C-alpha angles and dihedrals in degrees: 000000000000090000091045090051091050092049094048101037115120122331137313123229112209132203106263094208142021114274119201117204120206134172118236123172090350095305132101117249124197122215129180135172100245148338135045100295109142133022132157133269119209110250091227087074089067105022096152095053110115091247093048092092089078089073092219136119122274117233112233132201114232114231111210093202132078109216120217123188131183120272111289095026129112130184129236114211114199142157105278107270121251095003123119116227141169089234138040124211120222104249120235145166123229127187093235093177090071102020105065103177141094115297112206125203121233111206144181126218111243090215116034089200094056115129121175147068128325097196127224107265095038110146107252105174141001111224115205120180117205138177115252112230130169112230141157123230115232131193110244122257129228087264090056090052090053090050091049090050090053090053090050089053090052090049089056093053099074137038100217143032098356094139091043095050099039110031113007120106122199114245121213130198113182 
């Protein structure tokens, strides 16, 4: 169920058109039939990212939608979970309750020698709204350890679906 929840959390934004990647003069070029789909993000905006040492711009997917959440909610933008891709977006969190505008997705190519098609409908980003809460982490007590031990004993009592039947809660995104 944890993998299922990751796969189905939030919403998926898909590429609205085909994008063809070619290599010209040692660099990847992106071509698409129409629209404003990809532009470039200055590398200084993410200088500590592992690919920032190349001192070059990051391509970024344009998101045609502005995302608005209720007061107190932010949105986590990540690479779609458990899906292989030729690119990886740089994850980020935006306070979409106050920032009501398009959020674009800088990305890096996983293989700088890739040439080929990124087809229309390719998952670009997973969009997961969450409630912001202030909280303080605490180290568990002896009582917490006993509780955890009891859960482990329950987990050892069945072969299948113990987490699903005893602890899991269905998540809904409408």
